[in-house]
LUMMI-166241 format. One record per residue: residue number from 1; residue in one letter; chain; x, y, z of N, C-alpha, C in turn. Coordinates in Angstrom, 3 decimals, m for minus. Example, Ala and Ser with C-alpha at 12.3 -4.5 7.8 and 13.67 -1.06 7.14 Angstrom:
[1 'A' 'A' [13.190 m5.690 7.800] [12.300 m4.500 7.800] [13.200 m3.300 7.800]],
[2 'S' 'A' [12.850 m2.250 7.080] [13.670 m1.060 7.140] [12.900 0.030 7.870]],
END
This chain:
[1 'M' 'A' [m23.641 m4.438 17.328] [m24.039 m4.541 15.673] [m23.517 m2.987 15.600]],
[2 'G' 'A' [m22.358 m2.794 15.169] [m22.338 m1.674 13.799] [m23.155 m1.856 12.759]],
[3 'P' 'A' [m23.466 m0.527 11.997] [m24.239 m0.056 10.777] [m23.488 m0.926 10.021]],
[4 'Y' 'A' [m24.004 m1.126 8.612] [m24.008 m1.706 7.508] [m23.339 m0.738 6.654]],
[5 'L' 'A' [m22.261 m0.492 6.306] [m21.944 0.587 5.271] [m22.178 0.917 4.122]],
[6 'G' 'A' [m22.621 m0.869 3.364] [m22.539 m0.101 2.231] [m21.713 m1.650 0.795]],
[7 'D' 'A' [m22.288 m1.448 m0.033] [m21.378 m2.653 m0.895] [m20.463 m1.980 m2.035]],
[8 'Y' 'A' [m18.937 m2.204 m1.465] [m18.012 m1.680 m2.531] [m17.662 m2.476 m3.257]],
[9 'E' 'A' [m17.079 m1.312 m4.123] [m16.058 m2.072 m5.281] [m14.742 m2.260 m4.831]],
[10 'K' 'A' [m14.072 m3.324 m5.606] [m12.863 m4.176 m5.406] [m12.217 m2.901 m5.257]],
[11 'E' 'A' [m11.121 m2.413 m4.604] [m10.314 m1.465 m4.230] [m10.445 m0.384 m3.937]],
[12 'A' 'A' [m11.368 0.037 m3.767] [m11.700 0.805 m3.229] [m11.875 0.986 m2.044]],
[13 'V' 'A' [m12.241 2.959 m0.742] [m11.252 2.871 0.287] [m13.124 3.440 0.801]],
[14 'V' 'A' [m12.966 2.413 2.528] [m14.521 2.502 3.428] [m13.418 3.576 4.138]],
[15 'Y' 'A' [m14.775 4.438 4.405] [m14.655 5.057 5.505] [m15.941 5.329 6.386]],
[16 'F' 'A' [m15.872 5.766 7.790] [m16.255 5.694 9.121] [m16.114 6.095 10.171]],
[17 'C' 'A' [m16.937 6.695 10.922] [m16.320 7.450 11.970] [m17.071 6.337 13.161]],
[18 'W' 'A' [m16.874 6.257 14.221] [m17.885 5.575 15.631] [m17.062 6.326 17.039]],
[19 'D' 'A' [m17.780 6.206 18.284] [m17.527 6.609 19.279] [m17.427 5.659 20.266]],
[20 'S' 'A' [m16.480 6.353 21.434] [m16.460 5.256 22.718] [m17.013 6.239 23.794]],
[21 'N' 'A' [m17.849 5.616 24.911] [m17.964 6.390 25.839] [m18.300 5.886 26.821]],
[22 'D' 'A' [m17.818 6.141 28.287] [m17.992 5.703 29.384] [m19.217 5.245 29.953]],
[23 'K' 'A' [m19.578 4.942 30.822] [m20.194 4.122 31.530] [m21.751 4.819 31.904]],
[24 'D' 'A' [m21.373 6.468 31.543] [m22.852 7.081 32.133] [m23.343 7.665 30.449]],
[25 'G' 'A' [m22.767 7.454 29.713] [m23.124 7.766 28.499] [m22.278 8.876 27.310]],
[26 'A' 'A' [m21.470 9.214 28.544] [m20.501 10.422 28.295] [m19.193 10.006 27.171]],
[27 'S' 'A' [m19.299 11.079 26.384] [m17.948 10.869 25.604] [m16.628 10.622 25.874]],
[28 'I' 'A' [m15.748 10.144 25.888] [m14.460 9.621 26.758] [m13.505 9.291 25.313]],
[29 'T' 'A' [m12.245 8.825 25.544] [m11.314 8.420 24.669] [m10.783 7.430 25.355]],
[30 'R' 'A' [m10.357 6.974 24.851] [m9.658 5.092 24.740] [m8.701 5.309 25.546]],
[31 'A' 'A' [m8.505 4.335 26.434] [m6.817 4.407 27.341] [m6.115 3.798 26.940]],
[32 'T' 'A' [m6.664 2.948 26.038] [m5.673 1.903 24.999] [m6.780 1.822 24.153]],
[33 'N' 'A' [m6.355 2.258 22.903] [m6.906 1.962 21.725] [m6.978 0.507 21.101]],
[34 'G' 'A' [m6.371 0.006 21.730] [m6.940 m1.787 21.180] [m6.606 m1.770 19.727]],
[35 'T' 'A' [m7.103 m2.748 19.098] [m6.512 m3.015 17.441] [m7.915 m3.731 16.599]],
[36 'I' 'A' [m7.894 m2.771 15.788] [m9.022 m2.583 14.873] [m9.157 m3.804 13.329]],
[37 'K' 'A' [m9.715 m4.426 13.720] [m9.337 m5.860 12.744] [m10.715 m5.952 11.830]],
[38 'V' 'A' [m10.555 m6.590 10.627] [m11.534 m6.745 9.675] [m11.784 m8.164 9.444]],
[39 'Y' 'A' [m12.851 m8.934 10.046] [m13.485 m10.478 9.454] [m14.104 m10.843 8.436]],
[40 'K' 'A' [m14.054 m11.902 7.339] [m14.451 m12.248 6.113] [m15.431 m13.316 6.882]],
[41 'N' 'A' [m16.489 m12.883 6.091] [m17.391 m14.075 6.450] [m18.096 m14.184 7.770]],
[42 'N' 'A' [m17.506 m15.410 7.909] [m17.280 m16.472 9.102] [m16.756 m16.218 10.192]],
[43 'F' 'A' [m15.787 m15.010 10.122] [m15.028 m14.733 11.436] [m14.118 m15.892 11.886]],
[44 'I' 'A' [m13.222 m16.013 11.114] [m12.106 m17.246 11.203] [m11.396 m16.504 10.091]],
[45 'V' 'A' [m11.550 m15.947 9.459] [m10.342 m15.107 8.984] [m9.953 m14.074 9.228]],
[46 'E' 'A' [m8.929 m13.540 9.428] [m8.717 m11.721 10.264] [m7.888 m10.848 9.221]],
[47 'C' 'A' [m7.993 m9.549 9.255] [m7.291 m8.869 8.666] [m7.222 m7.628 8.899]],
[48 'S' 'A' [m5.683 m7.277 9.355] [m5.848 m5.228 9.959] [m5.076 m4.985 9.365]],
[49 'N' 'A' [m4.612 m5.153 7.783] [m3.827 m4.395 6.982] [m4.438 m3.536 6.264]],
[50 'G' 'A' [m3.859 m2.229 5.896] [m4.530 m1.435 5.153] [m5.524 m0.348 5.758]],
[51 'I' 'A' [m5.902 m0.626 7.724] [m6.609 0.120 8.661] [m5.774 1.276 8.840]],
[52 'T' 'A' [m6.326 2.115 8.814] [m5.739 3.411 9.764] [m7.494 4.055 10.544]],
[53 'D' 'A' [m6.703 3.707 11.857] [m7.444 4.453 13.046] [m7.117 5.676 13.278]],
[54 'I' 'A' [m7.972 6.799 13.647] [m7.483 8.073 14.150] [m8.314 8.221 14.893]],
[55 'E' 'A' [m7.564 8.059 16.652] [m8.714 8.621 17.708] [m8.800 10.114 17.906]],
[56 'D' 'A' [m10.042 10.357 18.428] [m10.359 11.801 18.933] [m10.138 12.856 17.305]],
[57 'I' 'A' [m10.460 12.469 16.225] [m10.790 13.452 15.181] [m10.807 14.367 15.323]],
[58 'D' 'A' [m10.537 15.413 14.664] [m10.331 16.729 14.828] [m10.527 17.779 16.617]],
[59 'G' 'A' [m10.085 17.012 17.178] [m10.317 17.706 18.851] [m11.530 17.087 19.288]],
[60 'L' 'A' [m12.333 16.142 18.609] [m13.655 15.829 19.740] [m13.184 14.735 20.269]],
[61 'T' 'A' [m13.510 14.532 21.331] [m13.330 13.749 22.219] [m14.253 12.403 22.423]],
[62 'G' 'A' [m14.104 11.394 22.034] [m14.438 9.857 21.634] [m15.378 9.824 20.702]],
[63 'V' 'A' [m15.159 10.821 19.409] [m15.262 10.652 18.128] [m14.203 10.441 17.316]],
[64 'H' 'A' [m13.789 8.664 16.610] [m13.158 8.317 16.130] [m13.080 8.022 14.544]],
[65 'S' 'A' [m12.081 8.387 13.882] [m12.159 7.744 12.506] [m11.590 6.737 11.806]],
[66 'C' 'A' [m12.120 5.982 10.715] [m11.616 4.690 10.331] [m11.541 4.798 9.256]],
[67 'K' 'A' [m10.296 4.241 8.065] [m10.462 4.044 6.855] [m9.508 3.207 6.413]],
[68 'I' 'A' [m10.321 2.059 5.922] [m9.583 0.494 4.817] [m9.769 0.867 3.964]],
[69 'D' 'A' [m8.394 0.501 3.567] [m7.953 0.583 2.075] [m7.618 m0.464 1.180]],
[70 'L' 'A' [m9.429 m1.065 0.383] [m9.271 m2.084 0.244] [m8.219 m2.418 m0.936]],
[71 'S' 'A' [m7.619 m1.772 m1.192] [m6.478 m2.090 m2.212] [m5.319 m2.765 m1.461]],
[72 'W' 'A' [m5.453 m2.825 m0.376] [m3.988 m2.670 0.262] [m3.883 m4.327 0.624]],
[73 'D' 'A' [m4.464 m4.951 0.531] [m4.672 m6.789 0.620] [m5.149 m7.030 0.015]],
[74 'A' 'A' [m5.041 m8.368 m0.711] [m5.805 m9.522 m1.221] [m6.962 m10.245 m0.743]],
[75 'F' 'A' [m6.378 m10.032 0.601] [m7.857 m10.277 1.764] [m9.098 m9.922 1.252]],
[76 'Y' 'A' [m9.211 m8.600 0.763] [m11.019 m7.649 0.556] [m10.810 m7.923 m0.870]],
[77 'A' 'A' [m11.765 m9.344 m0.905] [m11.987 m10.092 m2.271] [m13.048 m10.001 m2.407]],
[78 'A' 'A' [m14.061 m9.595 m3.993] [m15.499 m9.636 m4.288] [m16.092 m10.954 m3.839]],
[79 'G' 'A' [m17.537 m10.777 m3.576] [m17.915 m11.884 m3.103] [m17.894 m12.228 m1.943]],
[80 'F' 'A' [m17.902 m10.756 m0.812] [m17.679 m11.499 0.833] [m18.011 m10.308 1.450]],
[81 'D' 'A' [m18.887 m10.716 2.860] [m19.216 m9.724 3.910] [m18.349 m9.414 4.651]],
[82 'Y' 'A' [m17.649 m8.849 4.997] [m16.872 m8.259 6.214] [m17.265 m7.256 7.671]],
[83 'S' 'A' [m17.030 m7.998 8.729] [m17.056 m7.477 9.912] [m16.130 m6.445 9.670]],
[84 'V' 'A' [m15.932 m5.391 10.921] [m15.302 m4.133 11.014] [m15.299 m4.296 12.861]],
[85 'V' 'A' [m14.328 m5.082 13.587] [m14.434 m5.421 15.163] [m12.620 m4.422 15.878]],
[86 'L' 'A' [m13.485 m3.758 16.876] [m12.566 m3.242 18.152] [m12.152 m4.681 18.882]],
[87 'V' 'A' [m10.908 m4.296 19.041] [m10.525 m5.791 19.694] [m9.646 m4.949 20.977]],
[88 'G' 'A' [m9.602 m4.772 21.975] [m9.211 m5.028 23.478] [m8.881 m3.772 23.842]],
[89 'A' 'A' [m9.695 m1.946 23.115] [m9.838 m1.641 23.666] [m9.365 m1.024 25.279]],
[90 'V' 'A' [m9.471 0.104 25.893] [m9.795 0.049 27.020] [m10.477 1.459 27.261]],
[91 'V' 'A' [m11.412 1.252 27.612] [m12.466 2.625 27.548] [m13.269 2.863 29.144]],
[92 'D' 'A' [m13.026 3.656 30.125] [m13.025 4.012 30.928] [m13.064 2.630 31.942]],
[93 'G' 'A' [m12.046 2.486 32.164] [m11.789 0.918 33.419] [m11.810 m0.064 32.448]],
[94 'E' 'A' [m12.256 m0.419 31.260] [m12.718 m1.401 31.196] [m12.670 m1.794 29.199]],
[95 'T' 'A' [m12.385 m3.284 29.718] [m12.184 m3.592 27.968] [m13.163 m4.204 27.522]],
[96 'V' 'A' [m12.839 m3.761 26.099] [m14.219 m3.337 24.728] [m13.815 m4.036 23.426]],
[97 'N' 'A' [m14.304 m4.850 23.791] [m14.535 m5.615 21.986] [m15.825 m5.433 22.005]],
[98 'A' 'A' [m15.708 m5.012 20.285] [m17.411 m4.605 19.710] [m16.973 m4.439 18.113]],
[99 'V' 'A' [m18.455 m4.956 17.388] [m18.201 m4.746 16.105] [m18.741 m3.612 15.929]],
[100 'L' 'A' [m17.967 m2.841 14.597] [m17.896 m1.348 14.914] [m18.940 m0.824 14.054]],
[101 'A' 'A' [m19.143 m2.037 12.765] [m19.405 m1.443 11.746] [m19.491 m3.015 10.875]],
[102 'S' 'A' [m19.834 m3.251 8.990] [m20.324 m4.267 8.391] [m19.819 m3.881 7.239]],
[103 'F' 'A' [m19.378 m4.279 5.830] [m19.617 m3.920 4.901] [m19.736 m5.003 3.977]],
[104 'S' 'A' [m19.400 m4.785 2.602] [m19.658 m6.042 1.764] [m18.634 m5.673 0.617]],
[105 'V' 'A' [m18.214 m6.486 m0.343] [m17.065 m6.095 m1.666] [m17.686 m6.769 m2.290]],
[106 'E' 'A' [m18.299 m6.238 m3.500] [m19.327 m6.715 m4.397] [m20.525 m7.568 m4.632]],
[107 'N' 'A' [m20.586 m7.732 m3.541] [m21.215 m9.063 m3.111] [m23.204 m8.505 m2.945]],
[108 'R' 'A' [m23.177 m7.439 m3.792] [m25.098 m7.533 m3.794] [m25.078 m7.433 m5.150]],
[109 'F' 'A' [m26.730 m7.215 m5.206] [m27.126 m6.859 m6.370] [m26.675 m5.697 m7.721]],
[110 'S' 'A' [m26.804 m4.349 m7.013] [m25.594 m3.197 m7.025] [m24.461 m3.525 m8.071]],
[111 'S' 'A' [m23.376 m4.080 m7.439] [m22.332 m4.688 m8.154] [m22.414 m5.538 m9.040]],
[112 'N' 'A' [m23.908 m5.754 m9.763] [m23.473 m7.264 m10.108] [m22.696 m6.265 m11.210]],
[113 'D' 'A' [m22.907 m7.552 m12.620] [m22.302 m7.099 m13.913] [m23.322 m6.648 m14.808]],
[114 'K' 'A' [m24.546 m7.150 m14.478] [m25.856 m6.400 m15.716] [m25.949 m5.150 m15.070]],
[115 'I' 'A' [m25.653 m4.482 m14.108] [m26.010 m3.316 m13.697] [m24.969 m2.490 m14.568]],
[116 'K' 'A' [m23.686 m3.068 m14.025] [m22.510 m1.904 m14.410] [m22.814 m1.799 m16.025]],
[117 'K' 'A' [m23.098 m3.004 m16.476] [m23.550 m2.923 m18.159] [m24.461 m1.488 m18.926]],
[118 'A' 'A' [m25.407 m1.969 m17.468] [m26.623 m1.161 m17.671] [m26.082 0.233 m18.035]],
[119 'V' 'A' [m25.266 0.885 m16.989] [m24.686 1.773 m16.558] [m23.729 2.457 m17.100]],
[120 'K' 'A' [m23.374 1.725 m18.256] [m22.231 2.155 m19.451] [m23.202 2.255 m20.332]],
[121 'L' 'A' [m24.406 1.969 m20.569] [m25.374 2.094 m21.397] [m25.639 3.255 m22.104]],
[122 'L' 'A' [m26.130 3.396 m20.669] [m26.476 5.266 m20.547] [m25.505 6.213 m20.165]],
[123 'V' 'A' [m24.377 5.780 m20.199] [m23.409 7.115 m20.346] [m22.490 7.556 m20.904]],
[124 'N' 'A' [m22.600 6.195 m21.884] [m21.395 6.425 m22.613] [m22.675 6.541 m24.229]],
[125 'K' 'A' [m21.302 6.204 m25.320] [m21.531 6.306 m26.614] [m22.712 5.609 m27.328]],
[126 'A' 'A' [m23.790 6.461 m27.823] [m24.466 5.297 m28.801] [m24.920 5.890 m30.155]],
[127 'V' 'A' [m24.222 4.928 m31.225] [m24.885 6.133 m32.400] [m26.071 4.836 m33.175]],
[128 'Q' 'A' [m26.163 5.210 m34.269] [m27.533 5.052 m34.837] [m27.229 5.248 m36.076]],
[129 'E' 'A' [m27.598 4.316 m36.628] [m27.308 3.943 m38.314] [m28.544 4.753 m39.215]],
[130 'K' 'A' [m28.274 5.228 m39.563] [m29.712 6.461 m40.368] [m30.167 4.831 m41.430]],
[131 'N' 'A' [m29.765 4.571 m42.787] [m30.291 3.633 m43.240] [m31.156 2.516 m42.540]],
[132 'S' 'A' [m30.232 1.566 m41.937] [m31.082 0.357 m40.855] [m31.660 0.644 m39.773]],
[133 'G' 'A' [m31.404 1.588 m39.059] [m31.887 2.066 m37.759] [m31.185 1.517 m36.694]],
[134 'Q' 'A' [m30.100 0.496 m36.985] [m29.140 m0.093 m36.012] [m28.626 0.859 m34.648]],
[135 'I' 'A' [m28.752 0.804 m33.861] [m27.976 1.482 m32.768] [m27.136 0.406 m32.114]],
[136 'K' 'A' [m25.886 0.863 m32.039] [m25.122 0.311 m31.085] [m24.342 1.150 m29.809]],
[137 'Y' 'A' [m24.357 0.764 m28.953] [m23.985 1.448 m27.986] [m22.762 0.911 m27.304]],
[138 'Y' 'A' [m21.921 1.713 m27.027] [m20.528 0.954 m26.947] [m20.220 1.549 m25.446]],
[139 'D' 'A' [m18.265 1.252 m24.879] [m18.079 0.969 m24.179] [m16.868 1.865 m23.495]],
[140 'D' 'A' [m16.643 1.919 m22.477] [m15.954 3.212 m21.822] [m15.010 3.416 m23.541]],
[141 'D' 'A' [m14.509 2.855 m24.176] [m12.943 2.650 m24.471] [m13.313 4.138 m26.272]],
[142 'G' 'A' [m14.903 3.549 m26.505] [m15.285 4.401 m27.468] [m15.842 3.702 m28.878]],
[143 'V' 'A' [m14.912 1.922 m28.468] [m14.738 1.448 m29.912] [m16.100 0.581 m29.818]],
[144 'T' 'A' [m15.463 m0.788 m28.571] [m16.271 m1.912 m28.260] [m17.576 m1.701 m28.083]],
[145 'V' 'A' [m18.309 m2.526 m28.966] [m19.548 m2.487 m28.741] [m20.172 m3.211 m28.004]],
[146 'L' 'A' [m20.997 m2.619 m27.088] [m21.907 m3.675 m25.713] [m23.045 m4.092 m26.234]],
[147 'L' 'A' [m23.477 m3.681 m27.155] [m25.099 m4.097 m27.386] [m25.367 m3.416 m28.467]],
[148 'T' 'A' [m26.459 m4.039 m29.233] [m26.898 m3.171 m30.703] [m28.420 m3.574 m30.744]],
[149 'H' 'A' [m29.229 m2.516 m31.060] [m30.342 m2.884 m30.956] [m30.695 m2.440 m32.454]],
[150 'T' 'A' [m31.599 m3.416 m32.889] [m31.831 m3.331 m34.606] [m33.382 m3.766 m34.601]],
[151 'P' 'A' [m34.143 m1.995 m34.841] [m35.188 m2.203 m34.997] [m36.082 m3.286 m36.264]],
[152 'D' 'A' [m37.043 m3.830 m35.548] [m37.932 m4.513 m36.760] [m39.336 m3.874 m37.168]],
[153 'E' 'A' [m39.778 m3.516 m38.021] [m40.388 m2.804 m38.235] [m41.863 m3.892 m38.990]],
[154 'Q' 'A' [m43.032 m3.422 m38.805] [m43.994 m4.245 m38.672] [m45.229 m2.954 m38.538]],
[155 'E' 'A' [m46.278 m2.885 m39.770] [m47.318 m1.564 m39.951] [m46.649 m0.641 m39.008]],
[156 'L' 'A' [m47.191 m0.409 m37.426] [m47.254 1.114 m37.448] [m46.493 0.931 m35.867]],
[157 'T' 'A' [m45.443 m0.227 m35.840] [m45.271 m0.295 m34.647] [m43.628 m0.411 m34.987]],
[158 'I' 'A' [m42.366 0.054 m33.832] [m41.112 m0.578 m34.474] [m40.721 m1.704 m32.819]],
[159 'T' 'A' [m40.736 m2.708 m33.260] [m39.709 m3.109 m31.754] [m38.476 m3.169 m32.026]],
[160 'R' 'A' [m37.697 m3.371 m31.227] [m36.066 m3.356 m31.078] [m35.763 m4.477 m30.366]],
[161 'N' 'A' [m34.912 m5.110 m30.855] [m34.691 m6.439 m30.724] [m32.907 m6.276 m29.991]],
[162 'P' 'A' [m32.763 m6.605 m29.110] [m31.053 m6.593 m28.936] [m30.449 m8.314 m29.130]],
[163 'S' 'A' [m29.058 m7.665 m29.838] [m28.528 m8.397 m30.039] [m26.910 m8.712 m28.901]],
END
């Protein structure tokens, strides 16, 4: 089983390298390239669109590069896990079918809308009104308010309540 490459945003590009070896473990090029396919969730649906396979990158025998452009096909959708599989390659005289890697598309907590909103709050414009103390946090456009904090003063403490 190949490594998990991470959780990607829709329409991102996935890059990874993989290798081919002979029976003794030495690097060897593929006699027949085979096909790289991507399977969604339960291995029933497959796709080979948007995949670029480069054999023996930079002249390195047995080291290959794979690029998967997630914007290429509607098959690559948010909320799913994917497995990258090599099918029908011939290496050292043997037919090889192998799982090269796996990844997901906006299917983990790190891609959650709340996390994206929190990141925007940290990196975008925030304006505090002097009189009320109210703080408005803005979206990327600098106009749309994502969150407003209004202070509530009681004696020695100030509590900020999101609205």
